[in-house]
N, C-alpha and C positions, 0 to 999 in steps of 0.2 A: 771225429764224422761232423762234416760243415754244417752249420745251423740253417734250418732252413728259414726265410723271411719272406713277408709277401712285397713282391717288387713286378715290373714289368716284366714281360716274359716276350724275348721274340727269338725264332725258332728259322732256322735254315735248313735246307734239305741239300745233302751231297751224296751224290752214287759214289761207288767204290769198285775196286777190281770182281765185287762178288757179286754179280746181277740180282741175287735174291735178296742180299743187304745193303738198307739203307741207312745213313748217319742223319739223325735231326740232333742239329748242333745248336746249342742253347747259348745264352749272350752272360751265363755266369756258371761256376763250376758246380756241378753234381758230385762229385767224388773228391777227396783229398789228392793233391798229386802223387801220378805213381801207383795210384790204387785201381782196379778194374775188379767187375761184377759181371760174373759170367752166369746166365739163366737158361740153360739148355731144355725145360721144360716148367710147366707151371708149380710142380712140387719140389723146385727147387728158390721157391721165390720170398722164404720164410722174413728174410731182411729188407725186401723191397717192395710194397705194397704198387707203388706204380709197375713196377716189372708183372706183378699179380694180376692187376687189372688191364695190363697189354695182352696177355695171353689171352682175355675174353675174347679178343677178334679171331675170327677162325681161321684166318691165313695166316699167323704169326706162330712160329715155330721156335724162335729163341731170342732172346734179349740180352742185348750186352750194354753196361754204362760205365763208363768211366770219364775222367775230366769234367769237359764240359759238354759231353752228348752221351745220346743213346743211339745204341745201332740195333737196329730190328731187322730179323731174318724172316722172311716171307715163306709160304708152298710155292710149288710151280705153278699150282691151280689158278693163281692171280696177278693180274698185272699190277704193277705199283701205282700207276695211275688212277686205279680202281682204288686205293685205298690209302696212299698215303697223307690225303687230304685230313681222313677221319683221324690216324695215328696221330697225326700233327696236332690237331686241335684237341685231342684227349691230353697228350703230352704238355701241352700250354695249359690247359683248364686244370687239370693237377697242379703243375706248380705254379699256377696264379694263387691257388688256395695257401700256399705257404707250406706245402707238404714238403719234404726230404723225399728223393728219389732213393736214396740206401740210409739202410739205420744199421750202420755197423758199428761196434766197439772191439777195439785190439788191446789185449794187455800188453803185447809188445810188438814191434814193428814187423807187418807180416812178410816182406821185401827181403830183410837180413837178419842172419840167424849168427848170435856171436860163436856158434858151435860148428860154422861155416868153416872148410880149410881154407886155405890162401887161394888154390887156384878156383876154387866155388865162389867165393867174393869176388874175384878179378870176373868170372864168368858172368855173374850177376849186374857187376858194374858196368861191364861194356853192354849187355842189354838194355841195362834203364839208361845209360845215354845215348847211346848209338842206333840203339834199334826201336826201342819203345816209341820213342816221337815220332818215326817212320811210320810203324803199324797203327798209331793211333791217329795218322791223317788218314788212313785207308777204313777207318772206324773198327779195328780189331786191337787185339793185343798176345803178346807171343811172351808167356810166364815160365821161368826155368822151373824144371820138373826134377831132374838127376843129371849128376857126371859120375861115369864108373868107366873105367877102360878107355878113356880117350872120347868116351861119347857123350856128346849132350843131349838131356832129352827134354823138350820144352811142350808145353799145352799150348794147342790155338785154339782162341778165344774170339767171340764177336764174329765180325765178316771174314775172319781168316779162317773161322771153322768151316768147311766144306768149299772154299773158296777155290774154283780152278787154280788160279796162279798161286797158292799158297805152296807148292811145291817149289816154284821156282825161286819163290821168296826166301824159302828154307834154305835149299842147297844153293844158289847162287849168291845168296846175299848174304844171308845170318851165317853159313860155312864159312863161305869164304873170308867174312872177317873173321870172324872166331880162329880159324885156322892160323890165319895171318897174322893176328895180334898175340895167339894164345898158343907157343908148338905143342904143348901138350891136348890141346882137341885135335880131334882126327875125324869128327863126325858130328853132323847134327841131326837130330832125328824126331820126327812130333810124336807126341803121345797120344793115346786115345783119340786116332783118326779113324 
């Protein structure tokens, strides 16, 4: 995991297709390349003191941390203009103190498993090379879950979780790409949505 150090913190905000999510982009990496951390509730934040603190804001429903950004998903009862400055300032102050956003140590590569079949390795490679950068731009992630009987199952995280356009992205984008590149793939489904 990336080591924290005190440094100037600059944050800008980016909207994304999910109107309840906002992406807080930082001027340095918060998580190692290709890794993402999804916190659907305060109880899931054991390895992220930052996420735990952000859940203290009553309007916050989900936190997602990847590369150089934090995506915050709010509830419908509040508008972004009412809370975005408070959340941005909290993230800035937290990072300026030199604390890490995520404290995770892995015994092995969490993205690739040597026991994966050749087709699963190809699916993960395509997701990592072609899909991950695009969905990270929108403040989310799509992570491989399983492959069986021609069906690829993925997990939607960050702003992708609950996003109105995620079904279109899943079917028109990811499914079309995977079925075109790998004839073994017949369909892509979202797991746990």
